[in-house]
MIVEXVO-885965 format. One record per residue (C-alpha): residue number from 1; x negated, y negated, z. Coordinates in steps of 0.5 Angstrom, whole numbers, plus 500, padded with zeros to 3 digits. Example, Ala and Ser with C-alpha at 12.3 -4.5 7.8 and 13.67 -1.06 7.14 Angstrom:
{rec 1, {475, 509, 516}};
{rec 2, {473, 502, 514}};
This chain:
{rec 1, {696, 263, 624}};
{rec 2, {694, 256, 626}};
{rec 3, {701, 254, 629}};
{rec 4, {702, 261, 633}};
{rec 5, {699, 258, 639}};
{rec 6, {702, 252, 639}};
{rec 7, {709, 255, 637}};
{rec 8, {708, 259, 643}};
{rec 9, {706, 254, 648}};
{rec 10, {713, 250, 645}};
{rec 11, {717, 256, 647}};
{rec 12, {714, 256, 654}};
{rec 13, {715, 249, 655}};
{rec 14, {722, 248, 653}};
{rec 15, {723, 254, 658}};
{rec 16, {719, 251, 664}};
{rec 17, {723, 245, 663}};
{rec 18, {730, 248, 663}};
{rec 19, {729, 252, 669}};
{rec 20, {725, 247, 673}};
{rec 21, {731, 242, 672}};
{rec 22, {737, 245, 671}};
{rec 23, {740, 244, 678}};
{rec 24, {748, 244, 676}};
{rec 25, {753, 244, 671}};
{rec 26, {754, 237, 672}};
{rec 27, {753, 232, 666}};
{rec 28, {749, 228, 671}};
{rec 29, {744, 231, 676}};
{rec 30, {743, 227, 682}};
{rec 31, {735, 228, 683}};
{rec 32, {731, 228, 689}};
{rec 33, {724, 225, 688}};
{rec 34, {721, 232, 688}};
{rec 35, {725, 234, 682}};
{rec 36, {724, 228, 678}};
{rec 37, {717, 228, 679}};
{rec 38, {717, 236, 677}};
{rec 39, {720, 233, 670}};
{rec 40, {714, 229, 670}};
{rec 41, {709, 234, 672}};
{rec 42, {712, 239, 667}};
{rec 43, {712, 234, 661}};
{rec 44, {704, 232, 662}};
{rec 45, {702, 239, 664}};
{rec 46, {705, 242, 657}};
{rec 47, {702, 235, 654}};
{rec 48, {695, 237, 656}};
{rec 49, {696, 244, 653}};
{rec 50, {698, 241, 646}};
{rec 51, {692, 236, 647}};
{rec 52, {686, 239, 650}};
{rec 53, {682, 234, 648}};
{rec 54, {685, 229, 653}};
{rec 55, {685, 234, 658}};
{rec 56, {677, 235, 657}};
{rec 57, {677, 227, 657}};
{rec 58, {680, 227, 664}};
{rec 59, {675, 232, 667}};
{rec 60, {680, 238, 666}};
{rec 61, {676, 244, 664}};
{rec 62, {682, 249, 662}};
{rec 63, {682, 248, 655}};
{rec 64, {675, 246, 653}};
{rec 65, {675, 251, 648}};
{rec 66, {681, 249, 644}};
{rec 67, {681, 244, 638}};
{rec 68, {689, 244, 636}};
{rec 69, {690, 242, 628}};
{rec 70, {694, 236, 631}};
{rec 71, {695, 233, 624}};
{rec 72, {699, 239, 621}};
{rec 73, {706, 238, 619}};
{rec 74, {708, 244, 623}};
{rec 75, {704, 242, 629}};
{rec 76, {708, 235, 629}};
{rec 77, {715, 238, 628}};
{rec 78, {714, 242, 634}};
{rec 79, {711, 236, 638}};
{rec 80, {717, 232, 636}};
{rec 81, {722, 237, 639}};
{rec 82, {718, 238, 645}};
{rec 83, {719, 230, 646}};
{rec 84, {726, 231, 645}};
{rec 85, {727, 236, 650}};
{rec 86, {724, 232, 655}};
{rec 87, {729, 226, 653}};
{rec 88, {735, 231, 654}};
{rec 89, {733, 232, 661}};
{rec 90, {732, 225, 663}};
{rec 91, {739, 224, 660}};
{rec 92, {742, 228, 665}};
{rec 93, {739, 224, 671}};
{rec 94, {743, 219, 675}};
{rec 95, {739, 213, 674}};
{rec 96, {743, 209, 679}};
{rec 97, {742, 213, 684}};
{rec 98, {734, 213, 684}};
{rec 99, {730, 208, 688}};
{rec 100, {725, 203, 685}};
{rec 101, {719, 207, 685}};
{rec 102, {723, 213, 681}};
{rec 103, {726, 208, 676}};
{rec 104, {719, 206, 674}};
{rec 105, {717, 213, 673}};
{rec 106, {723, 214, 669}};
{rec 107, {723, 208, 665}};
{rec 108, {715, 209, 663}};
{rec 109, {717, 217, 661}};
{rec 110, {723, 215, 657}};
{rec 111, {719, 209, 654}};
{rec 112, {713, 214, 652}};
{rec 113, {717, 219, 649}};
{rec 114, {721, 214, 645}};
{rec 115, {715, 211, 642}};
{rec 116, {711, 217, 641}};
{rec 117, {718, 220, 637}};
{rec 118, {718, 213, 633}};
{rec 119, {711, 213, 631}};
{rec 120, {712, 219, 627}};
{rec 121, {717, 216, 623}};
{rec 122, {712, 212, 619}};
{rec 123, {707, 218, 618}};
{rec 124, {701, 216, 621}};
{rec 125, {698, 223, 619}};
{rec 126, {697, 221, 612}};
{rec 127, {691, 217, 615}};
{rec 128, {688, 222, 620}};
{rec 129, {682, 217, 621}};
{rec 130, {679, 211, 619}};
{rec 131, {672, 208, 620}};
{rec 132, {674, 205, 627}};
{rec 133, {677, 211, 630}};
{rec 134, {679, 219, 630}};
{rec 135, {676, 226, 631}};
{rec 136, {670, 225, 626}};
{rec 137, {668, 219, 630}};
{rec 138, {669, 222, 637}};
{rec 139, {667, 229, 635}};
{rec 140, {659, 228, 635}};
{rec 141, {659, 224, 642}};
{rec 142, {663, 230, 645}};
{rec 143, {658, 235, 642}};
{rec 144, {652, 231, 644}};
{rec 145, {652, 233, 651}};
{rec 146, {653, 226, 653}};
{rec 147, {660, 225, 652}};
{rec 148, {666, 228, 656}};
{rec 149, {665, 236, 654}};
{rec 150, {660, 239, 660}};
{rec 151, {654, 243, 658}};
{rec 152, {652, 246, 665}};
{rec 153, {654, 253, 664}};
{rec 154, {654, 259, 659}};
{rec 155, {662, 258, 659}};
{rec 156, {661, 251, 657}};
{rec 157, {656, 253, 652}};
{rec 158, {661, 258, 649}};
{rec 159, {667, 253, 650}};
{rec 160, {664, 248, 645}};
{rec 161, {662, 254, 640}};
{rec 162, {670, 256, 640}};
{rec 163, {672, 249, 640}};
{rec 164, {667, 247, 634}};
{rec 165, {670, 253, 630}};
{rec 166, {676, 250, 629}};
{rec 167, {673, 243, 626}};
{rec 168, {673, 245, 619}};
{rec 169, {680, 247, 619}};
{rec 170, {682, 240, 622}};
{rec 171, {677, 237, 617}};
{rec 172, {681, 241, 611}};
{rec 173, {687, 239, 614}};
{rec 174, {685, 231, 614}};
{rec 175, {684, 232, 607}};
{rec 176, {690, 235, 605}};
{rec 177, {694, 229, 609}};
{rec 178, {690, 224, 605}};
{rec 179, {692, 227, 599}};
{rec 180, {699, 227, 601}};
{rec 181, {699, 220, 603}};
{rec 182, {696, 219, 596}};
{rec 183, {702, 222, 592}};
{rec 184, {706, 216, 596}};
{rec 185, {701, 211, 595}};
{rec 186, {700, 211, 603}};
{rec 187, {693, 210, 603}};
{rec 188, {687, 206, 606}};
{rec 189, {684, 199, 604}};
{rec 190, {678, 201, 599}};
{rec 191, {674, 196, 603}};
{rec 192, {675, 201, 609}};
{rec 193, {674, 207, 605}};
{rec 194, {667, 204, 603}};
{rec 195, {665, 204, 611}};
{rec 196, {667, 211, 612}};
{rec 197, {663, 215, 607}};
{rec 198, {656, 213, 610}};
{rec 199, {659, 215, 617}};
{rec 200, {661, 222, 614}};
{rec 201, {653, 222, 611}};
{rec 202, {650, 219, 617}};
{rec 203, {643, 223, 618}};
{rec 204, {645, 224, 626}};
{rec 205, {650, 229, 624}};
{rec 206, {648, 232, 617}};
{rec 207, {641, 233, 618}};
{rec 208, {638, 240, 618}};
{rec 209, {632, 238, 622}};
{rec 210, {636, 241, 628}};
{rec 211, {632, 238, 633}};
{rec 212, {634, 231, 630}};
{rec 213, {642, 233, 629}};
{rec 214, {646, 230, 635}};
{rec 215, {650, 237, 635}};
{rec 216, {643, 240, 638}};
{rec 217, {643, 235, 644}};
{rec 218, {646, 241, 648}};
{rec 219, {640, 245, 646}};
{rec 220, {635, 240, 647}};
{rec 221, {637, 239, 654}};
{rec 222, {639, 246, 656}};
{rec 223, {639, 247, 663}};
{rec 224, {633, 250, 666}};
{rec 225, {637, 255, 670}};
{rec 226, {638, 259, 664}};
{rec 227, {634, 265, 663}};
{rec 228, {629, 265, 657}};
{rec 229, {634, 270, 653}};
{rec 230, {640, 265, 654}};
{rec 231, {636, 260, 651}};
{rec 232, {634, 264, 645}};
{rec 233, {641, 266, 644}};
{rec 234, {644, 259, 644}};
{rec 235, {639, 256, 640}};
{rec 236, {641, 261, 635}};
{rec 237, {648, 260, 636}};
{rec 238, {648, 252, 636}};
{rec 239, {643, 252, 629}};
{rec 240, {648, 257, 626}};
{rec 241, {654, 252, 628}};
{rec 242, {651, 246, 626}};
{rec 243, {649, 249, 619}};
{rec 244, {656, 253, 618}};
{rec 245, {661, 248, 621}};
{rec 246, {658, 241, 622}};
{rec 247, {654, 240, 616}};
{rec 248, {659, 243, 611}};
{rec 249, {665, 239, 614}};
{rec 250, {662, 232, 614}};
{rec 251, {659, 233, 607}};
{rec 252, {666, 236, 604}};
{rec 253, {669, 230, 607}};
{rec 254, {664, 225, 605}};
{rec 255, {665, 228, 598}};
{rec 256, {672, 228, 598}};
{rec 257, {672, 220, 600}};
{rec 258, {667, 218, 595}};
{rec 259, {670, 222, 589}};
{rec 260, {677, 223, 590}};
{rec 261, {680, 218, 595}};
{rec 262, {676, 212, 594}};
{rec 263, {679, 211, 587}};
{rec 264, {686, 212, 589}};
{rec 265, {685, 207, 595}};
{rec 266, {688, 200, 595}};
{rec 267, {685, 193, 594}};
{rec 268, {690, 190, 599}};
{rec 269, {688, 189, 606}};
{rec 270, {695, 189, 610}};
{rec 271, {699, 195, 612}};
{rec 272, {705, 191, 609}};
{rec 273, {703, 193, 602}};
{rec 274, {705, 201, 604}};
{rec 275, {711, 203, 602}};
{rec 276, {716, 201, 608}};
{rec 277, {710, 197, 610}};
{rec 278, {714, 191, 614}};
{rec 279, {717, 196, 618}};
{rec 280, {711, 200, 620}};
{rec 281, {708, 194, 622}};
{rec 282, {714, 192, 626}};
{rec 283, {713, 198, 630}};
{rec 284, {706, 197, 631}};
{rec 285, {707, 190, 634}};
{rec 286, {712, 193, 638}};
{rec 287, {708, 199, 641}};
{rec 288, {702, 195, 642}};
{rec 289, {705, 189, 645}};
{rec 290, {711, 193, 649}};
{rec 291, {715, 187, 647}};
{rec 292, {720, 185, 642}};
{rec 293, {716, 179, 640}};
{rec 294, {716, 179, 632}};
{rec 295, {710, 178, 628}};
{rec 296, {712, 171, 627}};
{rec 297, {713, 169, 634}};
{rec 298, {706, 172, 636}};
{rec 299, {703, 168, 630}};
{rec 300, {706, 162, 633}};
{rec 301, {703, 163, 640}};
{rec 302, {696, 165, 636}};
{rec 303, {696, 158, 633}};
{rec 304, {698, 154, 639}};
{rec 305, {692, 158, 643}};
{rec 306, {687, 157, 638}};
{rec 307, {689, 149, 638}};
{rec 308, {688, 149, 645}};
{rec 309, {682, 153, 646}};
{rec 310, {679, 148, 640}};
{rec 311, {680, 142, 645}};
{rec 312, {676, 146, 650}};
{rec 313, {670, 148, 646}};
{rec 314, {670, 140, 644}};
{rec 315, {668, 139, 651}};
{rec 316, {662, 144, 651}};
{rec 317, {660, 141, 645}};
{rec 318, {660, 134, 648}};
{rec 319, {656, 137, 654}};
{rec 320, {651, 139, 650}};
{rec 321, {650, 133, 646}};
{rec 322, {652, 136, 639}};
{rec 323, {653, 131, 634}};
{rec 324, {658, 134, 628}};
{rec 325, {664, 137, 627}};
{rec 326, {667, 143, 632}};
{rec 327, {665, 148, 626}};
{rec 328, {658, 145, 625}};
{rec 329, {657, 146, 633}};
{rec 330, {660, 154, 632}};
{rec 331, {655, 155, 626}};
{rec 332, {650, 152, 630}};
{rec 333, {651, 157, 636}};
{rec 334, {650, 162, 631}};
{rec 335, {643, 160, 630}};
{rec 336, {641, 156, 637}};
{rec 337, {635, 160, 640}};
{rec 338, {638, 158, 647}};
{rec 339, {644, 162, 645}};
{rec 340, {639, 168, 644}};
{rec 341, {635, 168, 650}};
{rec 342, {633, 176, 650}};
{rec 343, {627, 180, 646}};
{rec 344, {629, 187, 648}};
{rec 345, {634, 192, 650}};
{rec 346, {632, 192, 657}};
{rec 347, {633, 185, 658}};
{rec 348, {640, 185, 656}};
{rec 349, {642, 191, 660}};
{rec 350, {638, 188, 666}};
{rec 351, {642, 181, 665}};
{rec 352, {649, 185, 665}};
{rec 353, {647, 189, 672}};
{rec 354, {645, 182, 674}};
{rec 355, {652, 179, 673}};
{rec 356, {655, 185, 677}};
{rec 357, {650, 183, 683}};
{rec 358, {653, 176, 682}};
{rec 359, {660, 177, 682}};
{rec 360, {660, 183, 688}};
{rec 361, {661, 178, 694}};
{rec 362, {668, 175, 691}};
{rec 363, {670, 182, 689}};
{rec 364, {672, 184, 696}};
{rec 365, {676, 177, 697}};
{rec 366, {680, 178, 691}};
{rec 367, {681, 186, 691}};
{rec 368, {683, 189, 697}};
{rec 369, {683, 196, 694}};
{rec 370, {677, 198, 689}};
{rec 371, {675, 204, 686}};
{rec 372, {671, 210, 688}};
{rec 373, {669, 212, 681}};
{rec 374, {662, 211, 680}};
{rec 375, {660, 206, 674}};
{rec 376, {654, 205, 669}};
{rec 377, {652, 201, 664}};
{rec 378, {649, 204, 657}};
{rec 379, {647, 202, 650}};
{rec 380, {651, 205, 645}};
{rec 381, {648, 211, 641}};
{rec 382, {645, 209, 635}};
{rec 383, {649, 214, 630}};
{rec 384, {655, 209, 631}};
{rec 385, {652, 203, 633}};
{rec 386, {652, 200, 627}};
{rec 387, {660, 199, 627}};
{rec 388, {661, 200, 634}};
{rec 389, {664, 194, 639}};
{rec 390, {662, 194, 646}};
{rec 391, {667, 199, 650}};
{rec 392, {669, 202, 656}};
{rec 393, {669, 210, 657}};
{rec 394, {673, 212, 662}};
{rec 395, {670, 216, 668}};
{rec 396, {673, 222, 672}};
{rec 397, {677, 222, 678}};
{rec 398, {673, 226, 682}};
{rec 399, {667, 222, 681}};
{rec 400, {663, 227, 677}};
{rec 401, {663, 223, 671}};
{rec 402, {662, 215, 671}};
{rec 403, {666, 210, 668}};
{rec 404, {661, 207, 662}};
{rec 405, {660, 200, 659}};
{rec 406, {657, 201, 653}};
{rec 407, {654, 195, 649}};
{rec 408, {651, 196, 642}};
{rec 409, {645, 193, 641}};
{rec 410, {642, 194, 634}};
{rec 411, {638, 188, 634}};
{rec 412, {637, 185, 641}};
{rec 413, {633, 178, 639}};
{rec 414, {640, 177, 635}};
{rec 415, {644, 178, 642}};
{rec 416, {648, 172, 642}};
{rec 417, {651, 170, 649}};
{rec 418, {656, 165, 646}};
{rec 419, {660, 171, 643}};
{rec 420, {661, 173, 650}};
{rec 421, {657, 176, 655}};
{rec 422, {659, 174, 662}};
{rec 423, {666, 174, 660}};
{rec 424, {665, 181, 656}};
{rec 425, {663, 184, 663}};
{rec 426, {669, 182, 666}};
{rec 427, {673, 185, 661}};
{rec 428, {670, 191, 659}};
{rec 429, {667, 193, 666}};
{rec 430, {669, 190, 673}};
{rec 431, {674, 188, 675}};
{rec 432, {677, 189, 668}};
{rec 433, {677, 196, 665}};
{rec 434, {673, 200, 670}};
{rec 435, {678, 197, 676}};
{rec 436, {684, 198, 672}};
{rec 437, {683, 205, 669}};
{rec 438, {679, 208, 675}};
{rec 439, {684, 206, 680}};
{rec 440, {690, 209, 676}};
{rec 441, {686, 215, 675}};
{rec 442, {685, 216, 683}};
{rec 443, {692, 215, 685}};
{rec 444, {694, 222, 686}};
{rec 445, {701, 219, 688}};
{rec 446, {703, 217, 681}};
{rec 447, {705, 223, 676}};
{rec 448, {699, 225, 672}};
{rec 449, {702, 222, 666}};
{rec 450, {702, 215, 669}};
{rec 451, {695, 217, 672}};
{rec 452, {692, 218, 665}};
{rec 453, {697, 214, 661}};
{rec 454, {696, 208, 657}};
{rec 455, {699, 202, 654}};
{rec 456, {695, 197, 650}};
{rec 457, {699, 190, 653}};
{rec 458, {698, 192, 660}};
{rec 459, {691, 195, 660}};
{rec 460, {688, 190, 655}};
{rec 461, {692, 185, 658}};
{rec 462, {689, 186, 665}};
{rec 463, {682, 186, 662}};
{rec 464, {683, 180, 658}};
{rec 465, {686, 176, 664}};
{rec 466, {680, 178, 668}};
{rec 467, {676, 174, 664}};
{rec 468, {680, 168, 666}};
{rec 469, {677, 170, 673}};
{rec 470, {670, 168, 672}};
{rec 471, {670, 161, 675}};
{rec 472, {673, 164, 681}};
{rec 473, {667, 169, 681}};
{rec 474, {662, 163, 680}};
{rec 475, {661, 165, 673}};
{rec 476, {661, 160, 666}};
{rec 477, {657, 155, 670}};
{rec 478, {652, 155, 664}};
{rec 479, {655, 152, 658}};
{rec 480, {652, 157, 653}};
{rec 481, {656, 162, 658}};
{rec 482, {662, 158, 658}};
{rec 483, {662, 158, 650}};
{rec 484, {662, 165, 651}};
{rec 485, {668, 165, 655}};
{rec 486, {672, 160, 651}};
{rec 487, {669, 165, 645}};
{rec 488, {672, 171, 648}};
{rec 489, {679, 167, 649}};
{rec 490, {679, 165, 642}};
{rec 491, {677, 172, 639}};
{rec 492, {684, 174, 642}};
{rec 493, {688, 168, 640}};
{rec 494, {685, 169, 633}};
{rec 495, {687, 176, 633}};
{rec 496, {694, 174, 634}};
{rec 497, {693, 169, 628}};
{rec 498, {689, 174, 623}};
{rec 499, {693, 181, 625}};
{rec 500, {700, 178, 624}};
{rec 501, {698, 174, 617}};
{rec 502, {693, 180, 614}};
{rec 503, {699, 185, 615}};
{rec 504, {704, 181, 613}};
{rec 505, {701, 179, 606}};
{rec 506, {699, 172, 608}};
{rec 507, {692, 172, 609}};
{rec 508, {686, 177, 606}};
{rec 509, {680, 180, 609}};
{rec 510, {676, 175, 606}};
{rec 511, {680, 169, 609}};
{rec 512, {681, 172, 615}};
{rec 513, {673, 173, 616}};
{rec 514, {672, 166, 614}};
{rec 515, {678, 163, 619}};
{rec 516, {674, 168, 624}};
{rec 517, {668, 164, 623}};
{rec 518, {671, 157, 623}};
{rec 519, {673, 159, 630}};
{rec 520, {668, 164, 634}};
{rec 521, {660, 164, 634}};
{rec 522, {660, 171, 630}};
{rec 523, {655, 172, 624}};
{rec 524, {658, 175, 618}};
{rec 525, {657, 182, 620}};
{rec 526, {660, 181, 627}};
{rec 527, {666, 178, 624}};
{rec 528, {667, 183, 618}};
{rec 529, {667, 189, 623}};
{rec 530, {672, 185, 627}};
{rec 531, {677, 184, 621}};
{rec 532, {676, 191, 619}};
{rec 533, {678, 194, 626}};
{rec 534, {685, 190, 625}};
{rec 535, {686, 192, 618}};
{rec 536, {685, 200, 621}};
{rec 537, {689, 199, 627}};
{rec 538, {695, 194, 626}};
{rec 539, {698, 191, 632}};
{rec 540, {692, 193, 637}};
{rec 541, {689, 187, 637}};
{rec 542, {695, 183, 639}};
{rec 543, {696, 187, 646}};
{rec 544, {690, 183, 649}};
{rec 545, {693, 176, 649}};
{rec 546, {700, 178, 650}};
{rec 547, {699, 182, 656}};
{rec 548, {694, 177, 659}};
{rec 549, {699, 171, 658}};
{rec 550, {704, 175, 661}};
{rec 551, {700, 177, 667}};
{rec 552, {698, 170, 668}};
{rec 553, {705, 168, 668}};
{rec 554, {707, 172, 673}};
{rec 555, {701, 170, 678}};
{rec 556, {703, 163, 676}};
{rec 557, {710, 164, 678}};
{rec 558, {709, 167, 684}};
{rec 559, {704, 163, 687}};
{rec 560, {708, 157, 686}};
{rec 561, {714, 161, 689}};
{rec 562, {711, 164, 695}};
{rec 563, {707, 158, 697}};
{rec 564, {702, 160, 703}};
{rec 565, {705, 167, 703}};
{rec 566, {702, 168, 696}};
{rec 567, {695, 173, 697}};
{rec 568, {691, 174, 690}};
{rec 569, {688, 180, 693}};
{rec 570, {695, 183, 694}};
{rec 571, {698, 180, 687}};
{rec 572, {692, 184, 684}};
{rec 573, {693, 190, 688}};
{rec 574, {701, 190, 686}};
{rec 575, {699, 189, 679}};
{rec 576, {694, 195, 679}};
{rec 577, {697, 200, 684}};
{rec 578, {702, 204, 679}};
{rec 579, {697, 204, 673}};
{rec 580, {699, 202, 666}};
{rec 581, {706, 200, 665}};
{rec 582, {710, 197, 659}};
{rec 583, {710, 189, 660}};
{rec 584, {718, 189, 662}};
{rec 585, {717, 194, 667}};
{rec 586, {711, 191, 670}};
{rec 587, {716, 184, 671}};
{rec 588, {721, 188, 674}};
{rec 589, {716, 191, 679}};
{rec 590, {713, 184, 681}};
{rec 591, {719, 181, 682}};
{rec 592, {721, 187, 687}};
{rec 593, {714, 185, 690}};
{rec 594, {715, 178, 691}};
{rec 595, {722, 179, 694}};
{rec 596, {718, 183, 700}};
{rec 597, {713, 178, 701}};
């Protein structure tokens, strides 16, 4: 029964696409912008039906009661057929007749489809989630009432109950997929599985003291407008949901991982150890960087960047009058009280708000278009704080849900600004992810698949590039904050080295952690979390530096080429005005822009 709905949707999808796009019997159909937009619009409309959690994240409430088993074999087969059907429609288009803007739409959609299809050739379903990402980690935030799932009306409360009804089936399918991977030695590293087990046992999601369970959040905060009868009704239903759906699912997964999967997990750290692992890694490198750069080329760039940044760190060391090696200086930064000036979480959150206040005047001169989406700074929830990194959670284009900068603060007295603070804010918040993603989502002229699309090299590249704007904002004047900036730059450079060496078998987890701490002022726990993140999501960490270097390269190129005609605000606006793009598409777009200046 579980695939009937998806197959029905797929049939409808194909029918809609063919009826919308069949304009003649000619092999090539010259299309108007409206017709090309129709192909793109139909694609994304059906994509949201297939992936309703993405619709929810965007504030589209139509599918809030649905949770597809998107790791099921039949689901994946149907999904691939859907992507192929859209590609067949694109092939009928006379590409040469399109305008530059239309070609961008075509190129991005074609790239997206090819990437999604190719991904399934490497069986990602064998690892349905890790300690870093996946539905079991996202579901508690959704069900807490603090995420993108709304809890304002009776329908909202009913929608969540229907969605949660499918969660045990998703978790059972995940176990089946893990077992399929075990049969062919396609398994996670043991060191990561050991982190996943306590996540599945976390008190916040498994306690039967309902008022303390994170999934009881909507009842603890039930709307005052609900009647006494409504409150009693949902209290009973949500307790039942937690007792029968949530706790058993997480408990079963924890037991499976501990007793069955852990003994079969691998001692190796890199994805190259998997069957056809080298090919899998090359795909992820290409997918995350949107380039044809090889792991070897990226490794070389990383080593060069590390060497350059070490020289810059030496200058800060001399400024602070530290006698000793750079490694000793970096280690000193981990313990220097001046690098850890805060006592409470509130002090840290206030300091981040202070950064925003300081950069606000210059934002107006560096960007002529700014987002309407509200912005907030929050502490990461306790249940996921131990393994979380600072992150940006997208708001909704209608402004009803703000963009949120989450910062994990397990111990405020150990919050070290030389690991990045001012630079972290520029990256994760403003003008980094918040500006880029919000402007993209607010641009109603873009096809929806581009308004809500994502390419890591562009999205993370933009955010990392924004760190380099600090001096223009009047930041990094304090040597400890400057060291934090250099540490954040070094972080992304080290990632190029560590990711490419772990996943080609040249570096172990332990060697990577040591290399990390030799170059960045992280403690052992922080370095371990970073390295294990790279192990869990191969190639993702490469996107930051590769994308940032490309954007900086384009800025330098056109600043030199255009001279007095160059406007930084106009450059930034042009980079941002069509949303996330593969880097080669961005390059062509900026070339066309420069010709018009």
